[in-house]
C-alpha positions as CSV (number, residue, x, y, z in Angstrom):
1,M,68.7,-32.7,4.6
2,V,72.1,-34.6,4.8
3,S,72.9,-37.0,2.0
4,I,73.6,-40.7,2.7
5,P,77.1,-40.7,1.3
6,K,78.1,-37.9,3.7
7,V,76.7,-39.8,6.7
8,I,78.5,-43.0,5.6
9,G,81.8,-41.0,5.1
10,A,81.5,-39.4,8.5
11,V,80.8,-42.7,10.3
12,S,83.6,-44.5,8.5
13,C,86.1,-41.8,9.3
14,S,85.0,-41.8,13.0
15,A,85.5,-45.6,13.1
16,V,89.0,-45.4,11.6
17,L,90.0,-42.6,14.0
18,F,88.6,-44.5,17.0
19,L,90.5,-47.7,16.1
20,S,93.8,-46.0,15.5
21,L,93.6,-44.1,18.8
22,S,92.8,-47.2,20.8
23,N,95.8,-49.0,19.3
24,S,98.1,-46.0,20.1
25,A,96.9,-45.9,23.7
26,E,97.4,-49.6,24.1
27,A,101.0,-49.4,22.7
28,R,101.8,-46.5,25.0
29,M,100.6,-48.3,28.1
30,S,102.3,-51.6,27.4
31,T,105.6,-52.1,29.2
32,G,106.6,-55.0,26.9
33,P,109.5,-57.4,27.7
34,C,111.9,-54.7,28.8
35,P,111.8,-54.5,32.6
36,D,114.6,-51.9,32.8
37,R,112.8,-49.4,30.6
38,I,112.0,-46.3,32.6
39,G,108.6,-44.7,32.0
40,G,108.8,-41.2,30.5
41,Q,112.5,-41.7,29.6
42,P,112.7,-44.0,26.6
43,S,116.2,-43.0,25.6
44,L,117.8,-44.7,28.6
45,L,117.3,-48.3,27.5
46,V,115.7,-49.3,24.2
47,C,114.8,-53.0,23.8
48,D,114.5,-54.7,20.4
49,E,112.0,-57.5,21.2
50,A,112.8,-59.6,18.1
51,T,116.5,-60.0,18.7
52,S,116.9,-59.3,22.4
53,I,119.4,-56.5,21.7
54,N,119.3,-53.4,23.9
55,T,120.7,-50.0,23.3
56,V,122.5,-48.6,26.4
57,K,123.5,-45.0,26.7
58,G,125.8,-43.6,29.4
59,D,129.1,-42.1,30.3
60,V,132.3,-44.2,30.3
61,L,133.8,-44.1,33.8
62,R,136.7,-46.6,33.3
63,V,138.1,-48.8,30.5
64,E,140.0,-51.9,31.4
65,G,141.1,-53.8,28.2
66,Y,137.9,-54.8,26.5
67,N,135.7,-54.0,29.4
68,Y,133.9,-50.7,29.8
69,F,132.5,-49.5,33.1
70,I,129.7,-47.1,32.4
71,E,127.1,-45.0,34.3
72,R,123.8,-45.0,32.5
73,F,121.8,-41.8,32.5
74,D,119.5,-43.2,35.1
75,G,122.4,-43.5,37.6
76,K,122.9,-47.2,37.3
77,K,126.4,-48.5,36.7
78,M,127.3,-51.5,34.7
79,W,130.1,-53.3,32.9
80,L,130.0,-53.9,29.2
81,H,132.3,-56.5,27.6
82,A,133.6,-56.0,24.1
83,D,135.9,-58.2,22.0
84,Q,137.3,-58.6,18.5
85,T,133.8,-59.0,17.1
86,T,132.6,-55.7,18.5
87,K,132.1,-53.0,15.9
88,M,133.8,-49.9,17.1
89,I,132.6,-46.7,15.5
90,G,135.0,-43.9,16.4
91,H,137.2,-43.7,19.5
92,V,135.7,-44.4,22.9
93,G,137.5,-43.6,26.1
94,R,137.1,-42.5,29.7
95,G,134.7,-39.5,30.0
96,D,133.0,-40.2,26.7
97,R,129.3,-40.4,26.3
98,I,128.4,-43.6,24.5
99,E,125.7,-45.6,22.9
100,A,126.1,-49.4,22.7
101,K,124.1,-52.2,21.2
102,V,124.3,-55.0,23.8
103,D,123.0,-58.6,23.9
104,K,121.5,-60.5,26.8
105,Q,125.0,-61.3,28.2
106,E,126.0,-57.6,28.2
107,H,128.4,-58.3,25.3
108,V,128.8,-55.2,23.2
109,L,127.9,-55.7,19.5
110,V,128.4,-52.1,18.5
111,I,129.8,-49.2,20.5
112,R,130.0,-45.5,19.4
113,P,130.2,-42.0,20.8
114,S,126.8,-40.6,21.5
115,E,125.7,-37.1,20.4
């Protein structure tokens, strides 16, 4: 015969496992507020919901003053604008692979070479 503490333990472990798996599945299926995020490729654009700051990764095609013309890994091309407030980590030039923290206006907050 099975003891009552073992039955209670098994039922409570099952409930905890069920609740954690349902939350994980819901989080995986949610697209969130980042419409540019590409399913299955989370490294292309990462959205920080609390501050509306995106992480953009791509190759630098052209640099004109404080403007960077990049091609993201999904093939989309975009301009990024940096200024004196932009934190530059390392040297970034034409042909470099970069990672940039960007606000809603595509102003670069941080830019650095990507691994």
